Every structure is written in structure tokens, then in C-alpha cells.
Rosetta silent file (secondary structure, phi, psi, omega in degrees, C-alpha in Angstrom):
SEQUENCE: XXXXXXXXXXXXXXXXXXXXXXXXXXXXXXXXXXXXXXXXXXXXXXXXXXXXXXXXXXXXXXXXXXXXXXXXXXXXXXXXXXXXXXXXXXXXXXXXXXXXXXXXXXXXXXXXXXXXXXXXXXXXXXXXXXXXXXXXXXXXXXXXXXXXXXXXXXXXXXXXXXXXXXXXXXXXXXXXXXXXXXXXXXXXXXXXXXXXXXXXXXXXXXXXXXXXXXXXXXXXXXXXXXXXXXXXXXXXXXXXXXXXXXXXXXXXXXXXXXXXXXXXXXXXXXXXXXXXXXXXXXXXXXXXXXXXXXXXXXXXXXXXXXXXXXXXXXXXXX
SCORE:     score description
SCORE:     0.000 S_00000001
   1 L     0.000  129.241 -176.010   -1.794  -20.585   10.608 S_00000001
   2 L   -69.351  132.128  178.820   -5.521  -20.866    9.854 S_00000001
   3 E  -125.460  158.864  177.318   -6.488  -23.953    7.848 S_00000001
   4 E  -150.649  154.813  179.189   -9.771  -25.215    6.415 S_00000001
   5 E   -96.338  133.309  177.211  -10.981  -28.260    4.659 S_00000001
   6 E  -128.751  168.613 -179.754  -12.286  -27.982    1.140 S_00000001
   7 E  -115.063  140.340  171.039  -13.609  -30.350   -1.584 S_00000001
   8 E   -74.950  104.127 -178.758  -12.404  -30.640   -5.124 S_00000001
   9 E   -85.920  -24.893  176.469  -15.557  -29.717   -6.924 S_00000001
  10 E  -155.406  152.070  176.786  -14.273  -29.706  -10.465 S_00000001
  11 E  -137.906  128.200 -176.083  -11.202  -30.595  -12.417 S_00000001
  12 E  -140.237  141.035  172.843  -10.508  -29.467  -15.958 S_00000001
  13 E   -75.293  108.480 -178.192   -7.723  -29.659  -18.514 S_00000001
  14 E   -84.653  -26.985 -178.161   -6.966  -26.016  -19.121 S_00000001
  15 E  -169.517  175.005  176.130   -4.149  -26.564  -21.547 S_00000001
  16 L   -58.961  115.731 -178.857   -1.522  -29.131  -22.481 S_00000001
  17 L    77.579    8.381 -179.676   -0.008  -30.132  -19.151 S_00000001
  18 E  -127.832  129.327  174.598   -2.121  -27.739  -17.055 S_00000001
  19 E  -116.620  150.868  174.273   -5.143  -28.630  -14.983 S_00000001
  20 E  -112.802  137.058  178.590   -7.532  -26.279  -13.227 S_00000001
  21 E  -119.543  138.888  173.338   -9.147  -27.210   -9.947 S_00000001
  22 E  -110.001  124.569 -175.599  -12.201  -25.684   -8.316 S_00000001
  23 E  -112.068  137.546  178.155  -12.280  -25.895   -4.528 S_00000001
  24 E  -132.958  158.029  174.791  -15.392  -25.327   -2.389 S_00000001
  25 E   -62.836  142.263 -178.791  -16.162  -25.425    1.294 S_00000001
  26 L   -59.993  -37.539 -179.910  -17.166  -28.809    2.560 S_00000001
  27 L   -87.555    4.247  178.054  -20.372  -27.354    4.098 S_00000001
  28 L    78.633    1.998  178.906  -21.123  -25.372    0.916 S_00000001
  29 L   -82.763 -177.267 -178.082  -20.698  -22.070    2.677 S_00000001
  30 L   -71.204  148.359  174.462  -18.582  -18.992    1.706 S_00000001
  31 L   -91.121  163.463  176.598  -14.799  -19.232    1.780 S_00000001
  32 L   -59.204  144.703 -178.342  -12.587  -16.584    3.376 S_00000001
  33 L   -66.091  156.926  175.248  -12.307  -13.463    1.305 S_00000001
  34 L  -149.050  163.982  179.157   -9.210  -12.705   -0.752 S_00000001
  35 L  -113.413  159.875  178.578   -7.695  -10.005   -2.898 S_00000001
  36 L   -54.416  134.138 -179.398   -6.080  -10.230   -6.344 S_00000001
  37 L    98.135   -6.331 -177.400   -2.591  -11.755   -6.157 S_00000001
  38 L   -75.123  159.487  176.836   -3.347  -14.021   -3.154 S_00000001
  39 E  -134.465  164.245  173.717   -2.256  -17.612   -2.844 S_00000001
  40 E  -126.068  149.611  170.123   -3.164  -20.570   -0.643 S_00000001
  41 E   -82.701  136.383  179.598   -1.104  -23.331    0.898 S_00000001
  42 E  -121.039  122.119  175.174   -2.388  -26.749   -0.242 S_00000001
  43 E   -82.276  116.275 -174.290   -1.703  -29.940    1.782 S_00000001
  44 E  -108.131  161.051  176.234   -1.172  -32.644   -0.780 S_00000001
  45 H   -51.488  145.786 -179.159   -0.932  -36.409   -0.606 S_00000001
  46 H    85.629   11.246  175.846    2.349  -37.659    0.733 S_00000001
  47 H    81.311    7.829 -179.686    2.691  -34.879    3.316 S_00000001
  48 E   -78.758  147.907  177.536    3.594  -32.239    0.761 S_00000001
  49 E  -128.258  120.765 -174.492    2.722  -28.568    1.208 S_00000001
  50 E  -135.919  158.299 -179.370    2.705  -26.336   -1.874 S_00000001
  51 E  -106.231  136.803  176.404    1.481  -22.853   -2.760 S_00000001
  52 E  -137.597  134.519 -178.291   -0.875  -22.027   -5.590 S_00000001
  53 E   -73.094  143.807  173.357   -2.165  -18.629   -6.675 S_00000001
  54 L   -80.550  133.794 -174.028   -5.910  -18.048   -6.779 S_00000001
  55 L  -116.030   -2.039  178.715   -7.004  -17.260  -10.301 S_00000001
  56 L   -86.877  173.292 -176.881  -10.751  -16.618  -10.015 S_00000001
  57 L   -67.352  136.595 -174.613  -12.381  -13.246   -9.533 S_00000001
  58 L   -63.724  -21.760 -178.335  -11.870  -11.976   -5.962 S_00000001
  59 L   -78.313   -7.369  177.039  -15.570  -11.255   -5.380 S_00000001
  60 L   -77.321  111.368  178.432  -16.279  -15.035   -5.700 S_00000001
  61 L  -100.353  -10.371 -174.486  -16.678  -16.427   -2.230 S_00000001
  62 L   -85.899   -7.125 -175.878  -18.214  -19.699   -3.155 S_00000001
  63 L  -160.121  156.097  165.760  -15.074  -21.177   -4.682 S_00000001
  64 E  -117.623  143.787  177.625  -11.360  -20.939   -5.154 S_00000001
  65 E  -121.111  136.139  170.360   -9.721  -21.757   -8.502 S_00000001
  66 E  -132.299  156.869  175.750   -6.140  -22.723   -9.046 S_00000001
  67 E  -124.472  138.101 -172.385   -4.172  -23.829  -12.072 S_00000001
  68 E  -130.143  126.832  174.531   -1.267  -26.330  -11.801 S_00000001
  69 E   -88.515  133.816  172.870    1.336  -27.106  -14.373 S_00000001
  70 L   -73.414  100.686 -177.393    2.686  -30.666  -14.649 S_00000001
  71 L   -98.537  123.145  178.760    6.342  -29.821  -14.199 S_00000001
  72 L   -66.332  -21.486  177.476    8.897  -32.476  -15.032 S_00000001
  73 L   -93.776   12.506 -174.781   11.282  -30.745  -12.600 S_00000001
  74 L   -61.449  146.165  174.827    8.666  -30.882   -9.883 S_00000001
  75 L   -87.646   14.869  177.872    9.682  -31.729   -6.299 S_00000001
  76 L   115.751  -20.681 -176.274    6.472  -33.742   -6.108 S_00000001
  77 H   -64.266  -54.672 -175.292    3.810  -31.111   -5.744 S_00000001
  78 H   -65.758  -35.843  176.139    2.620  -30.798   -9.295 S_00000001
  79 H   -64.852  -38.812  179.873    2.754  -34.551   -9.795 S_00000001
  80 H   -63.899  -42.020  179.739    0.637  -35.120   -6.683 S_00000001
  81 H   -63.259  -52.347 -174.441   -1.984  -32.663   -7.999 S_00000001
  82 H   -68.075  -39.773 -171.942   -2.103  -34.169  -11.492 S_00000001
  83 H   -96.218  -21.377 -171.381   -1.884  -37.841  -10.520 S_00000001
  84 H  -112.607  -32.139 -173.500   -3.589  -37.999   -7.122 S_00000001
  85 L   -87.640  136.533 -179.884   -6.292  -35.403   -6.760 S_00000001
  86 L  -139.703  162.929 -179.184   -9.745  -36.136   -8.208 S_00000001
  87 L   -57.323  132.391  179.094  -13.207  -34.621   -8.003 S_00000001
  88 L    98.610  -14.765  179.203  -14.774  -35.250   -4.556 S_00000001
  89 L   -66.472  145.677  173.518  -11.452  -35.447   -2.710 S_00000001
  90 E  -100.979  130.292  178.412  -11.149  -33.514    0.559 S_00000001
  91 E  -133.861  159.870  176.089   -7.973  -31.538    1.077 S_00000001
  92 E  -101.901  136.845  178.419   -6.716  -29.056    3.653 S_00000001
  93 E  -131.773  166.100  173.635   -5.707  -25.539    2.653 S_00000001
  94 E   -89.424  167.558  169.594   -4.639  -22.363    4.379 S_00000001
  95 L   -70.182  154.351  178.628   -6.607  -19.176    4.392 S_00000001
  96 L   -57.980  139.025  175.199   -5.520  -16.855    1.521 S_00000001
  97 E  -126.637  153.086 -173.249   -2.348  -14.876    1.978 S_00000001
  98 L  -136.097  113.026  172.061   -1.121  -12.072   -0.250 S_00000001
  99 L  -116.533   15.403 -174.813    2.439  -10.885   -1.009 S_00000001
 100 L  -142.006   46.856 -172.411    1.658   -9.790   -4.511 S_00000001
 101 L   -77.736  150.171  173.559   -1.186   -7.314   -4.034 S_00000001
 102 L   -68.697  143.142  175.038   -2.404   -4.733   -6.543 S_00000001
 103 L  -115.887  149.572 -179.444   -1.520   -1.168   -5.718 S_00000001
 104 L   -59.411  136.189  178.706   -3.508    1.935   -6.764 S_00000001
 105 L  -162.780  151.299  174.954   -2.327    3.328  -10.146 S_00000001
 106 L   -63.034  -28.637  178.774   -3.645    5.199  -13.128 S_00000001
 107 L  -152.315  142.380  174.052   -2.752    2.228  -15.277 S_00000001
 108 E  -113.273  132.778  179.091   -1.529   -1.330  -14.659 S_00000001
 109 E  -110.188  115.161 -177.884    0.660   -3.344  -16.989 S_00000001
 110 E  -103.653  124.474  176.948    0.208   -7.078  -16.380 S_00000001
 111 E  -121.346  124.825 -176.687    2.767   -9.504  -17.821 S_00000001
 112 E  -126.602  134.105  174.640    2.316  -13.273  -17.572 S_00000001
 113 E  -117.334  119.593  178.040    4.610  -16.070  -18.654 S_00000001
 114 H    57.821 -135.774 -177.833    3.140  -19.564  -18.831 S_00000001
 115 H   -67.251   -7.670  173.158    1.478  -20.739  -15.624 S_00000001
 116 H   -60.490   -9.936  179.697    2.421  -17.354  -14.145 S_00000001
 117 H   -68.562  -16.365 -174.736   -0.887  -16.217  -15.580 S_00000001
 118 H   -59.933  -54.795  174.931   -2.786  -17.472  -12.532 S_00000001
 119 H   -72.177  -28.384  178.608   -2.306  -14.497  -10.199 S_00000001
 120 H   -66.340  -40.399  177.521   -2.170  -12.161  -13.189 S_00000001
 121 H   -63.084  -40.954  175.665   -5.621  -13.392  -14.403 S_00000001
 122 H   -61.247  -40.329  177.519   -7.036  -12.673  -10.935 S_00000001
 123 H   -62.347  -43.509  179.416   -5.665   -9.186  -11.153 S_00000001
 124 H   -62.690  -37.654  174.147   -7.250   -8.636  -14.514 S_00000001
 125 H   -61.426  -42.975 -177.101  -10.603   -9.792  -13.089 S_00000001
 126 H   -69.924  -43.279 -178.987  -10.290   -7.337  -10.196 S_00000001
 127 H   -65.813  -41.577 -179.879   -9.207   -4.390  -12.345 S_00000001
 128 H   -63.806  -43.646  178.076  -11.970   -5.021  -14.905 S_00000001
 129 H   -60.928  -37.731  179.481  -14.606   -5.210  -12.121 S_00000001
 130 H   -80.671   -7.023 -176.528  -13.351   -1.932  -10.659 S_00000001
 131 L    74.053   23.134 -177.188  -13.312   -0.237  -14.062 S_00000001
 132 L   -90.697  154.920 -178.608   -9.549    0.500  -13.787 S_00000001
 133 L   -78.828  128.767  176.287   -7.222    0.918  -16.747 S_00000001
 134 E  -162.534  164.474  170.853   -4.934   -2.008  -17.524 S_00000001
 135 E  -140.306  149.610 -176.069   -3.510   -4.207  -20.289 S_00000001
 136 E  -127.842  130.089  176.072   -2.331   -7.827  -20.064 S_00000001
 137 E  -116.631  122.858 -172.697    0.353   -9.407  -22.178 S_00000001
 138 E  -116.842  111.250 -177.340    0.269  -13.237  -21.972 S_00000001
 139 E  -102.091  138.301  178.362    3.260  -15.218  -23.253 S_00000001
 140 E  -147.778  162.178  177.746    3.103  -18.980  -23.874 S_00000001
 141 L   -65.460  -35.745 -178.759    4.996  -21.513  -25.868 S_00000001
 142 L  -163.953  162.763  177.421    1.946  -22.195  -28.088 S_00000001
 143 H   -59.129  -33.647  179.595   -1.766  -21.773  -28.044 S_00000001
 144 H   -64.346  -23.153 -176.812   -2.127  -25.428  -26.970 S_00000001
 145 H  -109.043   19.956  179.836   -0.084  -24.690  -23.862 S_00000001
 146 L  -104.738  110.748 -175.534   -1.867  -21.492  -22.921 S_00000001
 147 L   -73.565  152.306  171.021   -4.184  -21.966  -19.963 S_00000001
 148 L    66.045   23.754  179.596   -7.551  -20.205  -19.583 S_00000001
 149 H   -59.818  -46.962 -177.859   -7.731  -19.171  -23.266 S_00000001
 150 H   -62.794  -45.155 -178.333  -11.532  -19.806  -23.476 S_00000001
 151 H   -64.088  -39.809  177.957  -12.159  -17.952  -20.225 S_00000001
 152 H   -65.353  -45.493 -179.529  -10.106  -14.944  -21.347 S_00000001
 153 H   -59.510  -31.987 -179.342  -11.874  -14.922  -24.735 S_00000001
 154 L   -92.530    1.485 -174.854  -15.258  -14.776  -23.049 S_00000001
 155 L   -82.724  167.614  177.406  -14.290  -12.196  -20.493 S_00000001
 156 L   -77.636   -7.651  179.916  -15.241   -8.532  -20.510 S_00000001
 157 L  -112.604   16.415  178.843  -11.564   -7.601  -20.770 S_00000001
 158 H   -50.184  -38.081 -177.692  -10.653   -9.808  -23.769 S_00000001
 159 H   -75.594   -2.215  176.602   -9.823   -6.724  -25.859 S_00000001
 160 H  -109.293   13.950 -179.967   -7.200   -5.701  -23.335 S_00000001
 161 E  -114.412  128.391  176.584   -5.255   -8.971  -23.550 S_00000001
 162 E  -113.280  124.314 -176.795   -2.457   -9.475  -26.103 S_00000001
 163 E   -98.375  138.051 -179.023   -1.311  -13.008  -26.690 S_00000001
 164 E  -128.339  130.470 -178.939    2.313  -13.860  -27.558 S_00000001
 165 E  -122.730  133.800  178.924    3.508  -17.341  -28.695 S_00000001
 166 L   -59.362  -34.439 -176.724    7.016  -18.683  -28.908 S_00000001
 167 L   -94.608   12.926 -176.185    6.077  -20.724  -31.992 S_00000001
 168 L   -96.168 -179.535  179.693    4.202  -17.866  -33.668 S_00000001
 169 L   -63.165  151.482 -172.762    5.210  -15.290  -36.224 S_00000001
 170 H   -60.926  -34.768 -174.803    7.966  -12.832  -35.234 S_00000001
 171 H   -72.633  -11.432  177.434    5.685   -9.764  -35.366 S_00000001
 172 H  -101.459   -0.894 -179.736    3.389  -11.102  -32.605 S_00000001
 173 L   -76.869  153.884 -175.577    6.150  -11.915  -30.096 S_00000001
 174 L   -70.093  119.919  178.449    6.515   -9.678  -27.077 S_00000001
 175 L  -102.189   89.770 -174.795    8.831   -6.733  -27.744 S_00000001
 176 H   -62.997  -40.122 -176.622    9.679   -5.664  -24.173 S_00000001
 177 H   -61.277  -43.056  178.000   11.958   -2.845  -25.169 S_00000001
 178 H   -65.913  -43.279 -176.675    9.176   -1.291  -27.281 S_00000001
 179 H   -66.069  -48.140 -174.690    6.491   -1.933  -24.673 S_00000001
 180 H   -77.622  -22.159  178.734    8.423   -0.593  -21.732 S_00000001
 181 H   -82.666  -20.647 -178.910    9.862    2.411  -23.505 S_00000001
 182 L  -101.338    2.940 -178.789    6.465    3.753  -24.536 S_00000001
 183 L   -96.029  135.335  178.052    4.805    3.140  -21.208 S_00000001
 184 L   -58.561  125.104  179.278    4.503    5.922  -18.612 S_00000001
 185 L   -57.570  -17.065  177.330    6.862    5.109  -15.711 S_00000001
 186 L   -72.218  -15.480  178.202    4.032    5.987  -13.334 S_00000001
 187 L   -66.885  141.278  173.843    2.294    2.793  -14.474 S_00000001
 188 E   -90.884  135.190 -179.078    2.684   -0.125  -12.111 S_00000001
 189 E  -105.781  133.837  178.265    4.081   -3.287  -13.694 S_00000001
 190 E  -123.038  132.029  177.382    3.163   -6.765  -12.393 S_00000001
 191 E  -142.127  139.252  176.228    4.945   -9.848  -13.692 S_00000001
 192 E  -147.812  144.503  179.405    4.790  -13.533  -12.843 S_00000001
 193 E   158.453 -160.737  178.982    6.111  -16.589  -14.590 S_00000001
 194 L   -60.009  155.687 -174.814    9.321  -18.634  -14.910 S_00000001
 195 H   -54.988  -45.106 -176.478   12.444  -17.185  -13.243 S_00000001
 196 H   -62.126  -42.030 -179.487   14.050  -16.347  -16.593 S_00000001
 197 H   -62.173  -53.504  179.911   10.919  -14.534  -17.837 S_00000001
 198 H   -55.557  -47.409 -178.605   10.694  -12.412  -14.671 S_00000001
 199 H   -62.098  -40.066 -179.874   14.362  -11.584  -14.759 S_00000001
 200 H   -65.253  -44.797  178.558   14.205  -10.462  -18.395 S_00000001
 201 H   -60.120  -47.141 -176.463   11.174   -8.235  -17.711 S_00000001
 202 H   -68.741  -41.197  175.602   12.719   -6.629  -14.646 S_00000001
 203 H   -58.649  -43.606  177.084   16.106   -6.114  -16.333 S_00000001
 204 H   -66.736  -41.919  178.915   14.492   -4.384  -19.277 S_00000001
 205 H   -59.308  -49.332 -177.179   12.287   -2.229  -17.090 S_00000001
 206 H   -63.664  -41.076  179.623   15.209   -1.102  -14.957 S_00000001
 207 H   -63.926  -30.723  179.052   17.355   -0.408  -18.017 S_00000001
 208 L   -85.587    4.096  172.626   14.518    1.713  -19.368 S_00000001
 209 L    91.945   11.560  177.274   14.459    3.741  -16.149 S_00000001
 210 L   -65.528  129.045  176.112   11.420    2.297  -14.412 S_00000001
 211 L   -68.032  145.389 -175.265   11.584    3.108  -10.649 S_00000001
 212 H   -56.570  -35.667 -175.590   11.872    0.104   -8.404 S_00000001
 213 H   -65.903  -13.982  179.791    8.729    1.112   -6.525 S_00000001
 214 H   -96.045   -1.971 -176.766    6.667    0.525   -9.708 S_00000001
 215 E  -106.852  123.349 -178.585    7.835   -3.026  -10.275 S_00000001
 216 E  -127.509  135.462 -177.030    5.943   -5.929   -8.638 S_00000001
 217 E  -149.602  158.928  177.489    6.717   -9.559   -9.186 S_00000001
 218 E  -140.076  128.328  175.767    6.135  -13.061   -7.782 S_00000001
 219 E   -89.926  145.746  170.424    8.303  -16.128   -8.431 S_00000001
 220 L   -95.065  -26.774  178.642    6.918  -19.643   -8.788 S_00000001
 221 L  -142.719  146.123 -178.381   10.370  -21.233   -8.495 S_00000001
 222 L   -78.965  148.816  176.776   13.582  -20.067   -7.058 S_00000001
 223 L   -69.829  150.106  179.678   16.624  -19.397   -9.224 S_00000001
 224 L   -58.310  137.593  177.895   19.361  -22.033   -8.877 S_00000001
 225 L  -112.115  131.210  177.900   21.696  -21.277   -6.020 S_00000001
 226 L   -71.900  115.987 -176.860   25.394  -22.262   -6.240 S_00000001
 227 L  -102.141   -2.186 -176.635   25.971  -24.544   -3.229 S_00000001
 228 L   -60.194  -33.658 -178.173   29.596  -25.513   -3.842 S_00000001
 229 L   -89.074   10.376 -179.486   30.879  -22.801   -1.549 S_00000001
 230 L   -61.588  142.955  174.967   28.561  -23.587    1.376 S_00000001
 231 L  -127.947  160.067  177.368   30.224  -23.801    4.795 S_00000001
 232 L   -73.627  152.952  174.473   29.030  -25.051    8.108 S_00000001
 233 E  -154.614  174.702 -177.643   27.762  -22.726   10.821 S_00000001
 234 E  -116.238  151.427  170.332   25.832  -22.932   14.093 S_00000001
 235 E  -121.248  139.575  177.705   22.384  -21.642   15.042 S_00000001
 236 E  -120.898  130.751 -179.051   21.402  -20.835   18.591 S_00000001
 237 E   -89.975  123.377 -175.069   17.812  -20.672   19.791 S_00000001
 238 L   -61.352  -32.597 -173.744   17.318  -17.668   22.063 S_00000001
 239 L   -71.308  -36.870 -174.156   14.512  -19.341   24.071 S_00000001
 240 L  -114.064  -19.573 -173.362   16.510  -22.416   25.158 S_00000001
 241 L    79.884   -0.569 -178.611   20.172  -21.564   24.470 S_00000001
 242 L   -69.935  136.151 -178.832   20.427  -24.767   22.522 S_00000001
 243 E  -110.191  132.439  177.044   23.026  -24.705   19.713 S_00000001
 244 E  -121.901  140.685 -179.790   22.725  -26.773   16.545 S_00000001
 245 E   -88.338  134.161 -179.564   25.398  -27.340   13.939 S_00000001
 246 E  -111.297  100.757 -178.516   24.283  -26.778   10.383 S_00000001
 247 L   -61.727  164.362 -179.961   26.459  -28.800    7.926 S_00000001
 248 L   -60.551  -31.533 -176.631   27.307  -27.466    4.508 S_00000001
 249 L   -97.620   11.953 -176.159   24.861  -29.791    2.855 S_00000001
 250 L  -125.151  154.085  174.522   21.897  -29.313    5.143 S_00000001
 251 L   -97.525  161.290  176.698   19.460  -26.375    5.680 S_00000001
 252 H   -53.705  -46.285  177.892   18.503  -24.801    8.949 S_00000001
 253 H   -56.205  -46.656 -179.635   14.995  -26.031    8.546 S_00000001
 254 H   -60.102  -49.082 -175.976   16.129  -29.658    8.016 S_00000001
 255 H   -67.408  -44.825  178.157   18.329  -29.657   11.085 S_00000001
 256 H   -63.053  -39.356  176.324   15.853  -27.967   13.354 S_00000001
 257 H   -61.276  -39.694  175.368   13.096  -30.245   12.212 S_00000001
 258 H   -62.266  -24.580 -179.800   15.167  -33.348   13.073 S_00000001
 259 L  -101.557   15.415  172.181   15.504  -32.002   16.569 S_00000001
 260 L    79.490   14.516  175.650   11.771  -31.349   17.022 S_00000001
 261 L   -91.537  116.042 -173.945   11.933  -27.590   16.515 S_00000001
 262 L   -91.495  118.134  172.116    8.861  -26.629   14.476 S_00000001
 263 L  -121.947  119.622  179.857    9.225  -23.712   12.075 S_00000001
 264 L   -51.465  136.586 -178.057    6.292  -23.238    9.642 S_00000001
 265 L  -148.389  148.676 -178.990    7.519  -23.852    6.107 S_00000001
 266 L  -137.404  -76.701 -169.819    5.860  -24.102    2.676 S_00000001
 267 L   -71.323  -27.758 -177.268    7.798  -23.454   -0.519 S_00000001
 268 L    60.816   19.425 -175.767   11.226  -24.516    0.868 S_00000001
 269 L  -130.083    3.665  179.695   12.811  -22.246   -1.778 S_00000001
 270 L    76.840   27.514 -176.667   12.843  -18.835   -0.147 S_00000001
 271 L  -105.216  -37.920 -166.180    9.916  -17.539   -2.198 S_00000001
 272 L   -93.683  -27.302 -178.150    6.888  -17.416    0.078 S_00000001
 273 L    83.294    5.243 -178.396    8.170  -16.030    3.413 S_00000001
 274 L   -61.781  -37.366 -176.250    6.290  -18.566    5.488 S_00000001
 275 L   -91.944    6.768 -176.486    9.410  -19.542    7.456 S_00000001
 276 E   -48.803  124.987 -172.165   10.683  -16.010    7.942 S_00000001
 277 E  -129.476  135.874  178.341   12.557  -15.940   11.264 S_00000001
 278 E   -67.699  138.374  177.831   14.004  -13.027   13.310 S_00000001
 279 E  -105.508  119.266 -179.820   17.822  -12.961   13.595 S_00000001
 280 E   -90.245  -37.948 -179.139   19.033  -11.568   16.955 S_00000001
 281 E  -145.644  150.249  178.428   22.762  -11.912   16.416 S_00000001
 282 L   101.233  173.774 -179.507   25.030  -12.798   13.508 S_00000001
 283 L  -121.864  115.301  176.563   24.964  -12.090    9.745 S_00000001
 284 E   -65.189  153.798  167.291   22.707  -14.035    7.448 S_00000001
 285 E  -104.318   93.197 -171.679   23.727  -15.175    3.931 S_00000001
 286 L   -72.113  126.933  179.523   20.457  -14.433    2.170 S_00000001
 287 L  -121.157    8.599 -175.494   19.506  -16.934   -0.549 S_00000001
 288 L   -89.417  172.888  172.442   15.792  -16.033   -0.797 S_00000001
 289 L  -122.253   26.155 -177.985   13.705  -14.169   -3.329 S_00000001
 290 L  -107.706  -43.734 -175.745   11.271  -12.859   -0.835 S_00000001
 291 L   -76.886  150.422  174.950   12.975  -10.113    1.156 S_00000001
 292 L   -80.436  168.603  176.515   13.638   -6.716   -0.419 S_00000001
 293 H   -57.963  -39.431  179.383   17.158   -5.355   -0.653 S_00000001
 294 H   -64.952  -41.154  178.890   16.479   -3.032    2.249 S_00000001
 295 H   -66.346  -37.766  176.888   15.127   -5.912    4.411 S_00000001
 296 H   -65.927  -42.119 -178.115   18.232   -8.003    3.575 S_00000001
 297 H   -58.777  -34.709 -176.595   20.537   -5.097    4.488 S_00000001
 298 H   -66.599  -28.491  178.205   18.913   -4.882    7.935 S_00000001
 299 L    54.558   32.446  178.508   20.050   -8.496    8.608 S_00000001
 300 L  -108.975    4.947  176.926   17.422   -8.925   11.328 S_00000001
 301 E  -155.571  156.548  176.065   15.462  -11.730    9.641 S_00000001
 302 E  -157.059  171.452 -179.902   16.140  -14.552    7.174 S_00000001
 303 E  -105.551  105.527 -177.831   14.503  -17.586    5.525 S_00000001
 304 L   -69.641   -7.793  177.445   15.926  -20.768    7.185 S_00000001
 305 L   -70.348  -27.614 -176.735   14.578  -22.920    4.392 S_00000001
 306 L  -141.384  -26.866 -178.036   17.379  -21.823    2.067 S_00000001
 307 L   -77.551  160.454 -175.169   19.454  -18.996    3.488 S_00000001
 308 E  -129.352 -151.938 -177.104   22.645  -19.583    5.422 S_00000001
 309 E  -133.562  141.582  173.176   25.083  -17.597    7.531 S_00000001
 310 L   -86.865  -33.623  179.729   28.147  -15.467    6.764 S_00000001
 311 L   -86.114  166.819  179.614   29.004  -15.464   10.482 S_00000001
 312 L   -72.702  -20.502 -174.593   29.939  -18.548   12.445 S_00000001
 313 E  -142.087  135.258  169.866   26.838  -18.251   14.555 S_00000001
 314 E  -117.214  129.792  175.053   23.269  -17.056   14.106 S_00000001
 315 E  -101.313  123.417 -175.203   21.089  -16.446   17.197 S_00000001
 316 E  -107.829  145.526  177.457   17.472  -16.929   16.234 S_00000001
 317 L   -77.777   63.994  179.109   14.304  -15.663   17.920 S_00000001
 318 L  -133.077    0.000    0.000   12.981  -19.172   18.476 S_00000001
């Protein structure tokens, strides 16, 4: 995976508990190009690797902008950003990757919940620049916890953004049933935010008859997985024939890593697809939120960071 070193050029409090970072190339040159919806892997202090969506306009090559929520349930990533990174620090990042790309459509409906606004804001910038039709609904607990408010207010698309606050009056809260019932199903819907927010949007859209092909989403955190019923299984590496036992309480990635088998991994929650591995034999027990239903049904790949096996053995293309 291509990596590059960047410098933290600016750090700003974007909202209560949310900071924005501006990253620039160490030599001052242009950064790799990206499209709306892209993210980067960020190597953080303590050996952590986390993904953050780019939220600046895609035509900007001189900088990358990310927004990071200080999450009390953090596995260490957000705390490392908030507590350890400062202006002038050098960090390693990946080149941008995109699993949440905009698709051509007569109209785009953008829905953001909390810090999920980061890729959605980038989409709004791209659509506005292209002169395309769109509207953005931005939900937050309160104005004080809504990131990038000033930037949105000063943008060319401010009149296409509707703000919704949990602590506001009832008539300004997002009425999904009304919104999705009056929207042309040919419109493409993009949603990002907490797991519960995304689930509510998708459930409402599907109930209203939206075709699956028009629904696009990206999770920032995986839904809790019930692990009580986990059972042990074996994985076999096709290249060496070596077999490793995967206990009920360990992941494939953890076991392979302990034995020196390197599989690229990032989110460790089955969201990003970084660790996606081909399955040559056996039946995976998919626990990810990355693969589509069709891809899962094929059973020829899985995410070893979180997924397990229904069969006693998985033969992996490693």
C-alpha cells in the first residue's frame, strides 16, 4: 500500500469534542488526487492505524482535511489524535482510497449524522463545483456539537443544507418518512454517521420502496457482534499448507499476526475492506459491514479481522 509522510499544518476546534486537522506534504508539493467519499489511513502514535474521511473539496491538491470526534468508546485512535497530534508533527498516511464514491444521478440526497458529515461534506463540495443538483440534511445533537458550521454557512451551497438538532424544536427535526416518501426513487441517497443513524435511514428508505442500487452508505463503527456463540475453527494457508487454530476468543488476524503472517489491516471492525482475503475452501461466517449480500453469498472472500467460519476449516489464498 502506498504511503506518504505529511505534516500537520493546522489544528482547529470545529465543535465540542471535534477537531479538524489540515495535512500538507512535507515538501510543500501537491498531494495525490482524490474523489469525494475518499478516506486515508493515518498512522498514529502508539502504532495505531485508523481511517478518516477527507472532508475538503476534491480539487484541492495542496492539503487534506479530516475531522475527528473525541469518542469515549474509542479504541485509542481518536484519543491519540486529540491528545498527541499537534501542529508541526509529521505523520504517515496512505494514499486516498474510496469505497463511498459518488455516482451519476439527476439528484443526490446527502444525509449526515454527527461526525459522519466528513465524507458527506466533501460530496457537497464536489456536487456544488460540478453544478449538480443535491440537498444535504445534517443531524447533530446541538449546534455546539455540529462540526464545520461556519464553513457550511460561508459555502456556495449553504441554501441547500438543512440543519436538524436533537435538542431543537420538534418541527425542525428530521422527518425521514416525509423526506423519503416525497423523493424520486431515481435519486441516489448517501448516508454516513453512527450505526443506529445509518440503520434508521436505510430501514426507512427500504420500507418506502427505494431500490437497493440507489442506497449508498459508509459506517464509521461496526455494529456490536454477539460473540457468545463463537466456536473454534482452523485456517490453512494455501501457499505453505500451514494450519492454524483460531480459538473462540481470537480473530484470524490476531492468530496469523502472532505467527508472523502479515495481512494488511486497518479498521479491525470489518468496515474498510483493507484485510479482505480470498477463501479457496470452506464457508465463512461473515461479520463485516463491507461486503454486499451478493459478495457474501459467493463465499469466496472474507474479512479476517472480524469474520469467522461456519465450517471447521477455511483455506485462505495466503
